[in-house]
C-alpha positions in Angstrom: 0.0 0.0 0.0 1.2 3.5 -0.9 -0.3 6.7 0.4 0.9 10.1 -0.7 2.6 12.3 -0.1 5.4 9.8 0.7 9.1 10.4 0.9 11.5 7.5 0.8 15.1 8.2 1.7 17.7 5.8 0.4 21.2 5.5 1.7 24.1 3.1 1.1 27.4 2.8 -0.8 27.7 3.0 -4.6 26.4 -0.2 -6.1 24.4 -1.2 -3.0 21.1 -1.4 -4.9 19.3 1.9 -4.4 18.5 2.4 -8.1 17.6 -1.2 -8.6 15.2 -1.1 -5.6 13.6 2.0 -7.1 13.2 0.3 -10.5 11.3 -2.6 -9.0 9.2 -0.3 -6.7 8.3 2.0 -9.6 7.4 -1.0 -11.8 5.2 -2.4 -9.0 3.3 1.0 -9.3 3.0 0.7 -13.1 6.0 2.5 -14.5 7.5 1.0 -17.6 10.8 -0.6 -16.5 12.8 0.7 -19.5 12.1 4.3 -18.3 13.7 3.9 -14.9 17.3 4.7 -14.5 19.7 6.5 -12.1 19.1 10.2 -12.1 22.8 10.9 -11.3 23.3 13.4 -14.1 19.7 14.6 -14.7 19.3 14.8 -10.9 15.5 14.2 -11.1 13.3 11.8 -13.0 9.6 11.6 -12.9 7.9 8.3 -13.6 4.4 7.7 -15.0 3.2 5.4 -12.3 0.2 5.4 -10.0 0.9 7.4 -7.9 3.6 9.3 -9.8 7.1 9.0 -8.6 9.9 11.7 -8.4 13.3 10.0 -8.3 16.2 12.2 -7.1 19.9 11.6 -6.8 21.5 13.8 -4.2 25.1 12.5 -4.8 26.2 15.4 -7.0 24.2 18.1 -5.2 26.5 20.5 -3.5 24.3 21.9 -0.7 20.8 22.3 0.7 20.2 25.5 -1.3 20.8 23.6 -4.5 18.5 20.8 -3.4 15.8 23.4 -2.6 16.2 24.9 -6.1 15.2 21.6 -7.6 11.8 22.0 -6.0 12.3 19.2 -3.4 9.8 20.7 -1.0 7.1 20.9 -3.7 7.8 17.3 -4.7 7.6 16.0 -1.2 4.3 17.9 -0.6 2.6 16.7 -3.8 0.4 13.7 -4.3 3.4 11.6 -5.3 6.1 9.4 -4.0 9.5 11.1 -3.7 12.4 8.8 -3.7 15.8 10.3 -2.8 19.0 8.4 -3.3 21.9 9.6 -1.0 19.2 11.3 1.2 21.5 11.0 4.2 23.5 14.0 2.7 20.5 16.3 3.5 18.7 14.9 6.5 17.4 18.4 7.6 15.3 18.6 4.4 13.4 15.4 4.9 9.9 15.7 6.2 8.7 14.3 9.5 7.0 11.3 7.8 9.9 9.6 6.0 10.6 6.0 5.2 14.4 5.4 5.4 16.0 2.4 3.7 19.7 1.8 4.2 21.3 -0.6 1.8 24.4 -2.8 2.5 26.3 -5.2 0.3 26.5 -8.6 2.0 29.8 -10.4 2.4 29.4 -12.5 -0.8 28.8 -9.3 -2.8 25.7 -10.8 -4.5 23.2 -10.3 -1.7 21.9 -7.1 -0.2 20.6 -6.2 3.2 18.1 -3.4 3.6 17.3 -1.8 6.9 13.9 -0.1 7.0 13.1 2.7 9.4 10.2 5.1 9.6 9.8 8.5 11.3 6.4 10.0 11.9 3.1 8.3 12.5 2.1 8.1 8.8 5.4 6.6 7.7 5.4 4.1 10.6 1.9 3.0 9.7 3.0 2.5 6.0 6.0 0.5 7.2 3.8 -1.7 9.4 1.6 -2.4 6.4 4.6 -3.3 4.2 5.8 -5.7 6.9 2.4 -7.3 7.1 2.2 -7.8 3.4 5.7 -9.4 3.4 4.9 -11.8 6.2 
């Protein structure tokens, strides 16, 4: 279940699976898989899913002002899902209700571990729903 507005903050090392997770998440919401890629150089992609998804990559963003110039506040307040890779670089900009996913590469390099956290009552309720679906 996805309720908007929803902000999902992704963190983890290069190659840990942030973009791949976003691809599968967006496809589950109806976005064509071929349209989903890392926004490292474009900084923001928008996907035609239901609800719409804004996919940002904060890796190359210099400071909070530059992030705000992208319209991050408007994206996070809209009836959409805002997914931010490297969100840990700008924690002060994240809204109270944020799902946080931290990606780690397992010892064998093939598997990934994802730690889920939620701040705010709405995000915590969404995370509980996701856990119930996965059980």
